[in-house]
Biopython code that builds the backbone (N, CA, C, O; Angstrom):
import numpy as np
from Bio.PDB.StructureBuilder import StructureBuilder

atoms = [
    (1, "MET", "N", (-25.429, 45.194, -31.865)),
    (1, "MET", "CA", (-24.673, 43.871, -31.709)),
    (1, "MET", "C", (-25.562, 43.090, -32.521)),
    (1, "MET", "O", (-26.732, 43.472, -32.511)),
    (2, "SER", "N", (-25.269, 42.019, -33.268)),
    (2, "SER", "CA", (-25.408, 41.083, -34.234)),
    (2, "SER", "C", (-25.853, 39.896, -33.006)),
    (2, "SER", "O", (-25.687, 39.766, -31.793)),
    (3, "GLU", "N", (-26.553, 39.099, -34.185)),
    (3, "GLU", "CA", (-27.106, 38.174, -33.347)),
    (3, "GLU", "C", (-26.494, 36.805, -33.291)),
    (3, "GLU", "O", (-26.298, 36.266, -34.380)),
    (4, "MET", "N", (-26.102, 36.043, -32.015)),
    (4, "MET", "CA", (-25.548, 34.689, -32.233)),
    (4, "MET", "C", (-25.865, 33.907, -33.050)),
    (4, "MET", "O", (-27.045, 33.825, -33.391)),
    (5, "GLN", "N", (-25.117, 33.294, -33.469)),
    (5, "GLN", "CA", (-26.134, 32.060, -34.380)),
    (5, "GLN", "C", (-25.379, 30.827, -33.558)),
    (5, "GLN", "O", (-24.259, 30.938, -33.060)),
    (6, "ASP", "N", (-26.032, 29.877, -33.521)),
    (6, "ASP", "CA", (-26.192, 28.587, -32.979)),
    (6, "ASP", "C", (-25.301, 27.559, -34.340)),
    (6, "ASP", "O", (-25.348, 27.635, -35.568)),
    (7, "TYR", "N", (-24.789, 26.945, -33.705)),
    (7, "TYR", "CA", (-24.217, 25.716, -34.722)),
    (7, "TYR", "C", (-24.336, 24.645, -34.524)),
    (7, "TYR", "O", (-23.647, 23.914, -33.813)),
    (8, "LYS", "N", (-25.500, 24.346, -35.316)),
    (8, "LYS", "CA", (-25.829, 22.592, -35.134)),
    (8, "LYS", "C", (-24.893, 21.553, -35.181)),
    (8, "LYS", "O", (-24.299, 21.178, -36.192)),
    (9, "SER", "N", (-24.743, 20.944, -33.649)),
    (9, "SER", "CA", (-23.815, 20.243, -33.604)),
    (9, "SER", "C", (-24.458, 19.021, -32.773)),
    (9, "SER", "O", (-25.152, 19.092, -31.759)),
    (10, "SER", "N", (-23.925, 17.578, -33.670)),
    (10, "SER", "CA", (-24.519, 16.810, -32.573)),
    (10, "SER", "C", (-23.456, 15.262, -32.331)),
    (10, "SER", "O", (-22.382, 15.296, -32.932)),
    (11, "LEU", "N", (-23.579, 14.736, -31.986)),
    (11, "LEU", "CA", (-23.064, 13.372, -31.763)),
    (11, "LEU", "C", (-23.413, 12.695, -32.533)),
    (11, "LEU", "O", (-22.446, 12.170, -33.085)),
    (12, "THR", "N", (-24.646, 12.267, -33.057)),
    (12, "THR", "CA", (-25.664, 11.199, -33.732)),
    (12, "THR", "C", (-24.991, 11.877, -35.461)),
    (12, "THR", "O", (-24.503, 11.040, -36.221)),
    (13, "ASP", "N", (-25.028, 13.049, -35.813)),
    (13, "ASP", "CA", (-24.591, 13.059, -37.082)),
    (13, "ASP", "C", (-23.047, 13.926, -37.560)),
    (13, "ASP", "O", (-22.838, 15.134, -37.441)),
    (14, "THR", "N", (-22.317, 13.115, -37.991)),
    (14, "THR", "CA", (-21.294, 13.223, -37.615)),
    (14, "THR", "C", (-20.550, 14.340, -38.429)),
    (14, "THR", "O", (-19.418, 14.800, -38.280)),
    (15, "SER", "N", (-21.463, 14.611, -39.267)),
    (15, "SER", "CA", (-20.911, 15.975, -40.175)),
    (15, "SER", "C", (-21.193, 17.075, -39.844)),
    (15, "SER", "O", (-21.203, 17.978, -40.681)),
    (16, "SER", "N", (-21.482, 17.286, -38.609)),
    (16, "SER", "CA", (-21.846, 18.210, -37.984)),
    (16, "SER", "C", (-21.154, 19.020, -37.137)),
    (16, "SER", "O", (-21.375, 20.173, -36.769)),
    (17, "ARG", "N", (-19.874, 17.883, -36.761)),
    (17, "ARG", "CA", (-19.215, 18.019, -35.656)),
    (17, "ARG", "C", (-18.279, 18.977, -35.567)),
    (17, "ARG", "O", (-17.371, 18.731, -36.361)),
    (18, "LYS", "N", (-18.067, 20.122, -34.852)),
    (18, "LYS", "CA", (-16.841, 21.076, -34.861)),
    (18, "LYS", "C", (-15.590, 20.530, -34.327)),
    (18, "LYS", "O", (-15.829, 19.706, -33.445)),
    (19, "PHE", "N", (-14.495, 20.677, -34.523)),
    (19, "PHE", "CA", (-13.246, 20.572, -33.768)),
    (19, "PHE", "C", (-12.329, 21.937, -33.153)),
    (19, "PHE", "O", (-11.219, 22.070, -33.668)),
    (20, "GLU", "N", (-12.631, 22.709, -32.342)),
    (20, "GLU", "CA", (-11.832, 23.779, -31.810)),
    (20, "GLU", "C", (-12.294, 24.900, -32.855)),
    (20, "GLU", "O", (-13.003, 24.585, -33.811)),
    (21, "THR", "N", (-11.867, 26.236, -32.644)),
    (21, "THR", "CA", (-12.134, 27.281, -32.626)),
    (21, "THR", "C", (-12.246, 27.157, -34.701)),
    (21, "THR", "O", (-13.289, 27.368, -35.321)),
    (22, "PHE", "N", (-10.500, 26.668, -35.545)),
    (22, "PHE", "CA", (-10.793, 26.926, -36.801)),
    (22, "PHE", "C", (-11.905, 26.104, -37.599)),
    (22, "PHE", "O", (-12.009, 26.219, -38.820)),
    (23, "SER", "N", (-12.735, 25.265, -36.841)),
    (23, "SER", "CA", (-13.397, 24.138, -37.741)),
    (23, "SER", "C", (-15.196, 25.222, -38.114)),
    (23, "SER", "O", (-16.061, 25.025, -38.967)),
    (24, "TYR", "N", (-15.099, 26.160, -37.159)),
    (24, "TYR", "CA", (-16.360, 27.225, -37.846)),
    (24, "TYR", "C", (-15.661, 28.144, -38.549)),
    (24, "TYR", "O", (-16.427, 28.983, -39.023)),
    (25, "LEU", "N", (-14.283, 28.376, -38.870)),
    (25, "LEU", "CA", (-13.961, 29.222, -40.480)),
    (25, "LEU", "C", (-13.994, 27.780, -41.564)),
    (25, "LEU", "O", (-14.065, 26.596, -41.233)),
    (26, "PRO", "N", (-13.914, 28.403, -42.986)),
    (26, "PRO", "CA", (-13.768, 27.858, -43.813)),
    (26, "PRO", "C", (-12.220, 27.308, -43.622)),
    (26, "PRO", "O", (-11.230, 27.814, -43.094)),
    (27, "ALA", "N", (-12.571, 25.393, -44.630)),
    (27, "ALA", "CA", (-10.784, 24.800, -44.369)),
    (27, "ALA", "C", (-9.904, 25.936, -44.742)),
    (27, "ALA", "O", (-10.089, 26.977, -45.374)),
    (28, "MET", "N", (-8.696, 25.295, -44.032)),
    (28, "MET", "CA", (-7.474, 26.180, -44.391)),
    (28, "MET", "C", (-6.642, 25.878, -45.790)),
    (28, "MET", "O", (-6.268, 24.709, -45.893)),
    (29, "THR", "N", (-6.305, 26.748, -46.864)),
    (29, "THR", "CA", (-5.372, 26.440, -47.463)),
    (29, "THR", "C", (-3.878, 25.779, -47.338)),
    (29, "THR", "O", (-3.255, 26.085, -46.321)),
    (30, "SER", "N", (-3.431, 25.159, -48.000)),
    (30, "SER", "CA", (-2.177, 25.042, -47.617)),
    (30, "SER", "C", (-0.842, 25.880, -47.274)),
    (30, "SER", "O", (0.293, 25.702, -46.833)),
    (31, "ASP", "N", (-1.614, 26.819, -47.712)),
    (31, "ASP", "CA", (-0.483, 28.525, -47.508)),
    (31, "ASP", "C", (-1.194, 28.904, -46.015)),
    (31, "ASP", "O", (-0.533, 29.472, -45.145)),
    (32, "GLY", "N", (-2.490, 28.560, -45.831)),
    (32, "GLY", "CA", (-3.308, 28.956, -43.808)),
    (32, "GLY", "C", (-2.038, 28.011, -43.315)),
    (32, "GLY", "O", (-0.954, 28.493, -42.985)),
    (33, "ILE", "N", (-2.337, 26.582, -43.315)),
    (33, "ILE", "CA", (-1.336, 25.673, -42.712)),
    (33, "ILE", "C", (-0.445, 26.191, -42.543)),
    (33, "ILE", "O", (-0.371, 26.242, -41.315)),
    (34, "LYS", "N", (0.649, 26.823, -43.071)),
    (34, "LYS", "CA", (2.030, 27.102, -43.425)),
    (34, "LYS", "C", (1.880, 27.972, -42.670)),
    (34, "LYS", "O", (2.928, 27.775, -42.056)),
    (35, "LYS", "N", (1.164, 29.340, -41.852)),
    (35, "LYS", "CA", (1.084, 30.325, -41.290)),
    (35, "LYS", "C", (0.997, 29.809, -40.006)),
    (35, "LYS", "O", (1.616, 30.264, -39.044)),
    (36, "GLN", "N", (0.120, 28.717, -39.972)),
    (36, "GLN", "CA", (-0.408, 28.413, -38.909)),
    (36, "GLN", "C", (1.078, 28.089, -38.172)),
    (36, "GLN", "O", (1.316, 28.952, -37.327)),
    (37, "VAL", "N", (2.189, 27.017, -38.282)),
    (37, "VAL", "CA", (3.026, 26.367, -38.227)),
    (37, "VAL", "C", (4.119, 27.178, -38.348)),
    (37, "VAL", "O", (5.094, 26.450, -38.160)),
    (38, "GLU", "N", (4.488, 28.331, -38.569)),
    (38, "GLU", "CA", (5.214, 29.463, -38.568)),
    (38, "GLU", "C", (4.921, 30.036, -37.210)),
    (38, "GLU", "O", (5.803, 30.085, -36.353)),
    (39, "TYR", "N", (3.414, 30.572, -36.947)),
    (39, "TYR", "CA", (2.936, 31.015, -35.908)),
    (39, "TYR", "C", (3.465, 29.992, -34.741)),
    (39, "TYR", "O", (4.120, 30.686, -33.962)),
    (40, "LEU", "N", (3.454, 28.823, -34.360)),
    (40, "LEU", "CA", (3.640, 28.153, -33.676)),
    (40, "LEU", "C", (5.083, 28.216, -33.539)),
    (40, "LEU", "O", (5.336, 28.364, -32.343)),
    (41, "VAL", "N", (6.349, 28.160, -34.374)),
    (41, "VAL", "CA", (7.245, 28.492, -34.812)),
    (41, "VAL", "C", (7.786, 29.702, -33.570)),
    (41, "VAL", "O", (8.599, 29.739, -32.646)),
    (42, "ARG", "N", (7.164, 30.265, -33.965)),
    (42, "ARG", "CA", (8.222, 31.719, -33.842)),
    (42, "ARG", "C", (7.104, 31.815, -32.035)),
    (42, "ARG", "O", (7.779, 32.149, -31.062)),
    (43, "GLN", "N", (6.249, 31.655, -31.884)),
    (43, "GLN", "CA", (6.190, 31.475, -30.368)),
    (43, "GLN", "C", (6.748, 30.550, -29.327)),
    (43, "GLN", "O", (6.637, 30.638, -28.104)),
    (44, "GLY", "N", (7.479, 29.490, -30.169)),
    (44, "GLY", "CA", (8.352, 28.996, -28.879)),
    (44, "GLY", "C", (7.605, 27.336, -28.674)),
    (44, "GLY", "O", (7.963, 26.516, -27.828)),
    (45, "LEU", "N", (6.371, 27.122, -29.811)),
    (45, "LEU", "CA", (5.878, 25.725, -29.322)),
    (45, "LEU", "C", (6.343, 24.675, -29.929)),
    (45, "LEU", "O", (6.883, 24.657, -31.035)),
    (46, "ASN", "N", (6.151, 23.813, -29.244)),
    (46, "ASN", "CA", (6.907, 22.428, -29.941)),
    (46, "ASN", "C", (5.867, 21.647, -30.700)),
    (46, "ASN", "O", (4.967, 21.101, -30.062)),
    (47, "PRO", "N", (5.918, 21.551, -31.980)),
    (47, "PRO", "CA", (4.969, 20.947, -33.101)),
    (47, "PRO", "C", (4.902, 19.194, -32.831)),
    (47, "PRO", "O", (5.809, 18.362, -32.785)),
    (48, "ALA", "N", (3.954, 19.111, -32.736)),
    (48, "ALA", "CA", (3.139, 18.013, -32.586)),
    (48, "ALA", "C", (2.538, 17.093, -33.416)),
    (48, "ALA", "O", (1.643, 17.937, -33.468)),
    (49, "ILE", "N", (2.132, 16.165, -34.141)),
    (49, "ILE", "CA", (0.789, 15.778, -35.293)),
    (49, "ILE", "C", (0.096, 14.421, -34.635)),
    (49, "ILE", "O", (0.610, 13.446, -34.089)),
    (50, "GLU", "N", (-1.130, 14.727, -34.883)),
    (50, "GLU", "CA", (-1.821, 13.645, -34.131)),
    (50, "GLU", "C", (-2.844, 13.272, -35.088)),
    (50, "GLU", "O", (-2.982, 14.098, -35.990)),
    (51, "HIS", "N", (-3.762, 12.037, -35.152)),
    (51, "HIS", "CA", (-4.735, 11.426, -35.952)),
    (51, "HIS", "C", (-5.758, 10.755, -35.484)),
    (51, "HIS", "O", (-5.575, 10.362, -34.332)),
    (52, "THR", "N", (-6.769, 10.478, -35.952)),
    (52, "THR", "CA", (-7.724, 9.548, -35.231)),
    (52, "THR", "C", (-8.681, 9.891, -36.419)),
    (52, "THR", "O", (-8.734, 10.857, -37.180)),
    (53, "GLU", "N", (-9.710, 8.292, -36.250)),
    (53, "GLU", "CA", (-10.671, 8.389, -37.115)),
    (53, "GLU", "C", (-12.119, 9.164, -36.898)),
    (53, "GLU", "O", (-12.787, 8.922, -35.893)),
    (54, "PRO", "N", (-12.566, 10.110, -37.900)),
    (54, "PRO", "CA", (-13.434, 10.831, -37.614)),
    (54, "PRO", "C", (-14.731, 10.566, -36.424)),
    (54, "PRO", "O", (-15.300, 11.363, -35.679)),
    (55, "GLU", "N", (-14.910, 8.974, -36.641)),
    (55, "GLU", "CA", (-16.075, 8.211, -35.767)),
    (55, "GLU", "C", (-15.497, 8.604, -34.100)),
    (55, "GLU", "O", (-16.339, 8.892, -33.249)),
    (56, "ASN", "N", (-14.226, 8.585, -33.800)),
    (56, "ASN", "CA", (-13.689, 8.658, -32.460)),
    (56, "ASN", "C", (-13.192, 9.811, -32.146)),
    (56, "ASN", "O", (-12.737, 9.877, -31.004)),
    (57, "ALA", "N", (-13.122, 10.852, -32.864)),
    (57, "ALA", "CA", (-12.674, 12.186, -32.648)),
    (57, "ALA", "C", (-12.861, 12.850, -31.443)),
    (57, "ALA", "O", (-12.055, 13.598, -30.891)),
    (58, "PHE", "N", (-14.375, 12.420, -30.931)),
    (58, "PHE", "CA", (-14.617, 12.969, -29.649)),
    (58, "PHE", "C", (-14.512, 12.010, -28.640)),
    (58, "PHE", "O", (-14.773, 12.566, -27.574)),
    (59, "ASP", "N", (-14.252, 10.833, -28.477)),
    (59, "ASP", "CA", (-14.616, 9.804, -27.301)),
    (59, "ASP", "C", (-13.132, 8.764, -26.726)),
    (59, "ASP", "O", (-13.017, 8.042, -25.736)),
    (60, "HIS", "N", (-12.070, 9.126, -27.941)),
    (60, "HIS", "CA", (-11.152, 8.368, -27.693)),
    (60, "HIS", "C", (-9.892, 9.214, -27.968)),
    (60, "HIS", "O", (-9.925, 10.211, -28.690)),
    (61, "TYR", "N", (-8.606, 8.694, -27.261)),
    (61, "TYR", "CA", (-7.310, 9.387, -27.682)),
    (61, "TYR", "C", (-6.926, 9.382, -29.222)),
    (61, "TYR", "O", (-7.187, 8.472, -30.009)),
    (62, "TRP", "N", (-6.110, 10.828, -29.572)),
    (62, "TRP", "CA", (-6.117, 10.359, -30.924)),
    (62, "TRP", "C", (-4.416, 9.970, -31.135)),
    (62, "TRP", "O", (-3.404, 10.284, -30.509)),
    (63, "TYR", "N", (-4.603, 9.364, -32.005)),
    (63, "TYR", "CA", (-2.838, 8.523, -32.417)),
    (63, "TYR", "C", (-1.828, 9.881, -32.358)),
    (63, "TYR", "O", (-2.148, 11.028, -32.671)),
    (64, "MET", "N", (-0.652, 9.460, -31.914)),
    (64, "MET", "CA", (0.618, 10.460, -31.848)),
    (64, "MET", "C", (0.988, 10.118, -33.357)),
    (64, "MET", "O", (0.636, 9.047, -33.851)),
    (65, "TRP", "N", (1.445, 10.718, -33.808)),
    (65, "TRP", "CA", (2.342, 10.299, -35.653)),
    (65, "TRP", "C", (3.575, 10.710, -35.188)),
    (65, "TRP", "O", (3.937, 11.880, -35.065)),
    (66, "LYS", "N", (4.190, 9.748, -34.941)),
    (66, "LYS", "CA", (5.920, 9.846, -34.380)),
    (66, "LYS", "C", (5.892, 10.660, -33.089)),
    (66, "LYS", "O", (4.807, 10.626, -32.510)),
    (67, "LEU", "N", (6.838, 11.371, -32.525)),
    (67, "LEU", "CA", (7.041, 12.021, -31.655)),
    (67, "LEU", "C", (7.116, 13.283, -31.660)),
    (67, "LEU", "O", (7.387, 13.710, -32.782)),
    (68, "PRO", "N", (6.983, 14.117, -30.832)),
    (68, "PRO", "CA", (6.636, 15.701, -30.755)),
    (68, "PRO", "C", (8.116, 16.063, -31.600)),
    (68, "PRO", "O", (9.042, 15.274, -31.789)),
    (69, "MET", "N", (8.054, 17.142, -31.932)),
    (69, "MET", "CA", (9.331, 17.350, -33.056)),
    (69, "MET", "C", (9.696, 18.687, -31.669)),
    (69, "MET", "O", (9.556, 19.878, -31.949)),
    (70, "PHE", "N", (10.061, 18.332, -30.531)),
    (70, "PHE", "CA", (10.985, 19.310, -29.886)),
    (70, "PHE", "C", (12.053, 19.943, -30.162)),
    (70, "PHE", "O", (13.091, 19.377, -30.506)),
    (71, "GLY", "N", (11.910, 21.267, -30.033)),
    (71, "GLY", "CA", (12.869, 21.757, -30.989)),
    (71, "GLY", "C", (13.153, 22.347, -32.090)),
    (71, "GLY", "O", (14.184, 22.961, -32.363)),
    (72, "GLU", "N", (11.833, 22.088, -33.015)),
    (72, "GLU", "CA", (12.126, 21.705, -34.497)),
    (72, "GLU", "C", (11.359, 23.536, -34.482)),
    (72, "GLU", "O", (10.356, 23.955, -33.905)),
    (73, "THR", "N", (12.495, 24.340, -35.496)),
    (73, "THR", "CA", (11.929, 25.282, -36.144)),
    (73, "THR", "C", (11.926, 25.297, -37.626)),
    (73, "THR", "O", (11.566, 26.380, -38.086)),
    (74, "ASN", "N", (12.293, 24.199, -38.679)),
    (74, "ASN", "CA", (12.137, 23.993, -40.162)),
    (74, "ASN", "C", (10.703, 23.822, -40.081)),
    (74, "ASN", "O", (10.177, 22.773, -39.709)),
    (75, "VAL", "N", (9.991, 25.002, -40.478)),
    (75, "VAL", "CA", (8.244, 24.961, -40.821)),
    (75, "VAL", "C", (8.393, 24.186, -41.857)),
    (75, "VAL", "O", (7.221, 23.815, -41.928)),
    (76, "ASP", "N", (8.939, 23.623, -42.761)),
    (76, "ASP", "CA", (8.881, 22.657, -44.278)),
    (76, "ASP", "C", (9.159, 21.444, -43.642)),
    (76, "ASP", "O", (8.400, 20.563, -44.044)),
    (77, "LYS", "N", (10.096, 21.001, -42.656)),
    (77, "LYS", "CA", (9.804, 19.784, -42.032)),
    (77, "LYS", "C", (8.638, 19.751, -41.227)),
    (77, "LYS", "O", (7.974, 18.752, -41.504)),
    (78, "VAL", "N", (8.214, 20.330, -40.491)),
    (78, "VAL", "CA", (6.821, 20.316, -39.796)),
    (78, "VAL", "C", (6.120, 19.844, -40.990)),
    (78, "VAL", "O", (5.996, 18.648, -41.250)),
    (79, "LEU", "N", (5.533, 21.061, -41.917)),
    (79, "LEU", "CA", (4.764, 20.467, -42.907)),
    (79, "LEU", "C", (5.082, 19.360, -43.826)),
    (79, "LEU", "O", (4.429, 19.127, -44.843)),
    (80, "ALA", "N", (6.027, 18.740, -43.465)),
    (80, "ALA", "CA", (6.159, 17.723, -44.638)),
    (80, "ALA", "C", (5.524, 16.436, -43.356)),
    (80, "ALA", "O", (4.745, 15.609, -43.828)),
    (81, "GLU", "N", (5.819, 16.319, -42.010)),
    (81, "GLU", "CA", (5.390, 15.010, -41.496)),
    (81, "GLU", "C", (3.904, 15.429, -41.306)),
    (81, "GLU", "O", (3.279, 14.472, -40.850)),
    (82, "ALA", "N", (2.998, 16.693, -41.523)),
    (82, "ALA", "CA", (1.947, 16.769, -41.384)),
    (82, "ALA", "C", (0.923, 16.095, -43.013)),
    (82, "ALA", "O", (-0.121, 15.452, -43.113)),
    (83, "GLU", "N", (1.662, 16.526, -43.787)),
    (83, "GLU", "CA", (1.709, 15.647, -45.041)),
    (83, "GLU", "C", (1.705, 14.510, -45.307)),
    (83, "GLU", "O", (0.935, 13.947, -46.084)),
    (84, "ALA", "N", (2.548, 14.056, -44.705)),
    (84, "ALA", "CA", (3.011, 12.682, -44.613)),
    (84, "ALA", "C", (2.088, 11.455, -43.743)),
    (84, "ALA", "O", (1.671, 10.336, -44.044)),
    (85, "CYS", "N", (2.023, 12.312, -42.522)),
    (85, "CYS", "CA", (0.545, 11.251, -41.880)),
    (85, "CYS", "C", (-0.599, 11.363, -42.333)),
    (85, "CYS", "O", (-1.457, 10.497, -42.164)),
    (86, "HIS", "N", (-0.833, 12.699, -43.128)),
    (86, "HIS", "CA", (-2.442, 12.842, -44.010)),
    (86, "HIS", "C", (-2.325, 12.166, -45.130)),
    (86, "HIS", "O", (-3.311, 12.100, -45.864)),
    (87, "LYS", "N", (-1.142, 11.542, -45.493)),
    (87, "LYS", "CA", (-1.347, 10.690, -46.671)),
    (87, "LYS", "C", (-1.209, 9.236, -46.221)),
    (87, "LYS", "O", (-1.640, 8.380, -46.994)),
    (88, "ALA", "N", (-0.715, 8.891, -45.177)),
    (88, "ALA", "CA", (-0.524, 7.556, -44.616)),
    (88, "ALA", "C", (-1.974, 7.230, -44.122)),
    (88, "ALA", "O", (-2.437, 6.133, -44.433)),
    (89, "HIS", "N", (-2.718, 8.087, -43.387)),
    (89, "HIS", "CA", (-4.187, 8.224, -43.302)),
    (89, "HIS", "C", (-4.709, 9.000, -43.782)),
    (89, "HIS", "O", (-4.799, 10.110, -43.256)),
    (90, "PRO", "N", (-5.279, 8.701, -45.019)),
    (90, "PRO", "CA", (-6.351, 9.768, -45.764)),
    (90, "PRO", "C", (-7.963, 9.891, -45.285)),
    (90, "PRO", "O", (-8.691, 10.750, -45.784)),
    (91, "ASN", "N", (-8.475, 8.884, -44.202)),
    (91, "ASN", "CA", (-9.584, 9.065, -44.185)),
    (91, "ASN", "C", (-9.470, 9.393, -42.870)),
    (91, "ASN", "O", (-10.585, 9.176, -42.397)),
    (92, "ASN", "N", (-8.429, 9.971, -41.635)),
    (92, "ASN", "CA", (-8.599, 10.542, -40.676)),
    (92, "ASN", "C", (-8.484, 11.947, -40.482)),
    (92, "ASN", "O", (-8.094, 12.823, -41.252)),
    (93, "HIS", "N", (-8.890, 11.998, -39.326)),
    (93, "HIS", "CA", (-8.799, 14.080, -38.956)),
    (93, "HIS", "C", (-6.912, 13.883, -38.991)),
    (93, "HIS", "O", (-6.221, 12.865, -38.967)),
    (94, "VAL", "N", (-6.564, 15.268, -39.055)),
    (94, "VAL", "CA", (-5.128, 15.416, -38.730)),
    (94, "VAL", "C", (-5.053, 16.460, -37.848)),
    (94, "VAL", "O", (-5.803, 17.404, -38.098)),
    (95, "ARG", "N", (-4.508, 16.526, -37.101)),
    (95, "ARG", "CA", (-4.301, 17.957, -36.146)),
    (95, "ARG", "C", (-2.838, 18.423, -35.794)),
    (95, "ARG", "O", (-1.928, 17.639, -35.523)),
    (96, "LEU", "N", (-2.714, 19.884, -35.832)),
    (96, "LEU", "CA", (-1.509, 20.208, -35.459)),
    (96, "LEU", "C", (-1.657, 20.435, -33.915)),
    (96, "LEU", "O", (-2.721, 20.436, -33.297)),
    (97, "ILE", "N", (-0.633, 20.590, -33.496)),
    (97, "ILE", "CA", (-0.196, 20.478, -31.854)),
    (97, "ILE", "C", (1.175, 21.385, -31.615)),
    (97, "ILE", "O", (2.342, 21.169, -31.943)),
    (98, "GLY", "N", (0.663, 22.292, -31.034)),
    (98, "GLY", "CA", (1.866, 22.987, -30.193)),
    (98, "GLY", "C", (2.229, 22.897, -28.949)),
    (98, "GLY", "O", (1.355, 23.497, -28.323)),
    (99, "TYR", "N", (3.075, 22.464, -28.163)),
    (99, "TYR", "CA", (3.470, 22.333, -26.615)),
    (99, "TYR", "C", (4.033, 23.384, -26.254)),
    (99, "TYR", "O", (4.650, 24.152, -26.992)),
    (100, "ASP", "N", (3.863, 23.490, -25.106)),
    (100, "ASP", "CA", (4.290, 24.821, -24.585)),
    (100, "ASP", "C", (5.478, 24.259, -23.126)),
    (100, "ASP", "O", (5.374, 23.606, -22.088)),
    (101, "ASN", "N", (6.349, 24.859, -23.739)),
    (101, "ASN", "CA", (7.630, 23.729, -22.703)),
    (101, "ASN", "C", (7.146, 24.216, -21.155)),
    (101, "ASN", "O", (7.059, 23.378, -20.257)),
    (102, "PHE", "N", (6.896, 25.385, -20.965)),
    (102, "PHE", "CA", (6.858, 26.072, -19.642)),
    (102, "PHE", "C", (5.365, 25.914, -18.728)),
    (102, "PHE", "O", (5.249, 25.947, -17.503)),
    (103, "LYS", "N", (4.347, 25.743, -19.709)),
    (103, "LYS", "CA", (3.374, 25.793, -19.301)),
    (103, "LYS", "C", (2.671, 24.497, -19.112)),
    (103, "LYS", "O", (1.652, 24.247, -18.470)),
    (104, "GLN", "N", (3.729, 23.451, -20.074)),
    (104, "GLN", "CA", (3.340, 21.862, -19.608)),
    (104, "GLN", "C", (2.168, 21.018, -19.955)),
    (104, "GLN", "O", (1.638, 19.937, -19.698)),
    (105, "SER", "N", (1.974, 22.767, -21.133)),
    (105, "SER", "CA", (0.487, 21.800, -21.955)),
    (105, "SER", "C", (0.258, 22.137, -23.269)),
    (105, "SER", "O", (1.266, 22.607, -23.798)),
    (106, "GLN", "N", (-0.700, 22.065, -23.982)),
    (106, "GLN", "CA", (-1.097, 22.589, -25.357)),
    (106, "GLN", "C", (-1.423, 24.102, -25.271)),
    (106, "GLN", "O", (-2.353, 24.708, -24.738)),
    (107, "GLY", "N", (-0.098, 24.593, -26.134)),
    (107, "GLY", "CA", (-0.510, 26.288, -26.416)),
    (107, "GLY", "C", (-1.312, 26.321, -27.292)),
    (107, "GLY", "O", (-1.932, 27.380, -27.200)),
    (108, "ALA", "N", (-1.863, 25.362, -28.622)),
    (108, "ALA", "CA", (-2.436, 25.308, -29.880)),
    (108, "ALA", "C", (-2.558, 24.023, -29.879)),
    (108, "ALA", "O", (-1.947, 23.059, -29.418)),
    (109, "SER", "N", (-3.981, 24.328, -30.834)),
    (109, "SER", "CA", (-4.322, 22.896, -31.002)),
    (109, "SER", "C", (-5.582, 22.711, -32.521)),
    (109, "SER", "O", (-6.759, 23.052, -32.406)),
    (110, "MET", "N", (-5.169, 22.297, -33.441)),
    (110, "MET", "CA", (-6.227, 23.033, -34.801)),
    (110, "MET", "C", (-6.408, 21.187, -35.555)),
    (110, "MET", "O", (-5.783, 20.199, -35.170)),
    (111, "VAL", "N", (-7.103, 21.225, -36.303)),
    (111, "VAL", "CA", (-7.524, 20.235, -37.365)),
    (111, "VAL", "C", (-7.059, 21.089, -38.507)),
    (111, "VAL", "O", (-7.335, 22.213, -38.925)),
    (112, "ILE", "N", (-6.048, 19.884, -38.930)),
    (112, "ILE", "CA", (-5.606, 20.736, -40.332)),
    (112, "ILE", "C", (-5.718, 19.832, -41.369)),
    (112, "ILE", "O", (-5.284, 20.293, -42.424)),
    (113, "PHE", "N", (-6.155, 18.689, -41.440)),
    (113, "PHE", "CA", (-7.074, 17.886, -42.282)),
    (113, "PHE", "C", (-8.390, 17.276, -42.139)),
    (113, "PHE", "O", (-8.539, 17.153, -40.923)),
    (114, "ARG", "N", (-9.391, 16.842, -42.716)),
    (114, "ARG", "CA", (-10.514, 16.571, -42.056)),
    (114, "ARG", "C", (-10.727, 15.311, -42.972)),
    (114, "ARG", "O", (-10.556, 15.379, -44.189)),
    (115, "GLY", "N", (-11.023, 14.420, -42.474)),
    (115, "GLY", "CA", (-11.100, 13.020, -43.084)),
    (115, "GLY", "C", (-12.826, 12.926, -43.279)),
    (115, "GLY", "O", (-13.716, 13.658, -42.845)),
    (116, "LYS", "N", (-12.866, 11.820, -44.041)),
    (116, "LYS", "CA", (-14.060, 11.499, -44.703)),
    (116, "LYS", "C", (-15.288, 11.256, -43.623)),
    (116, "LYS", "O", (-14.825, 11.088, -42.495)),
    (117, "MET", "N", (-16.533, 11.203, -43.661)),
    (117, "MET", "CA", (-16.833, 11.247, -42.545)),
    (117, "MET", "C", (-18.008, 9.981, -43.257)),
    (117, "MET", "O", (-18.413, 9.979, -44.419)),
    (118, "LYS", "N", (-18.406, 8.862, -42.043)),
    (118, "LYS", "CA", (-19.000, 7.683, -42.645)),
    (118, "LYS", "C", (-20.789, 7.968, -42.119)),
    (118, "LYS", "O", (-21.662, 7.161, -42.439)),
]
sb = StructureBuilder()
sb.init_structure("model")
sb.init_model(0)
sb.init_chain("A")
sb.init_seg("    ")
for serial, (resi, resn, name, xyz) in enumerate(atoms, 1):
    if name == "N":
        sb.init_residue(resn, " ", resi, " ")
    sb.init_atom(name, np.array(xyz, "f"), 0.0, 1.0, " ", f" {name:<3s}", serial, name[0])
structure = sb.get_structure()
């Protein structure tokens, strides 16, 4: 078995911070983001977009970008909203949420655009 790697992350070094599992992978391409949205829709999760300033990502609520897209199955519409949020707030982190109607919780959450660290 290979050695486990320690990912150095601290509150004082904002560039070292990790967000959910996908943070440990290379940045997602637009095709990768589209595949994640397709997965959410196939799983019956309701997409939503949130954003926040990088320095507030750990100790503040994230701002909701419009309302969750309950029942939305059009992947292009979800992608357009994510892009619109990123364009309106280019310095903020933007994350994609998939709400589960039955469990009444988030079924998925991932940062899809990273803001600029100060």
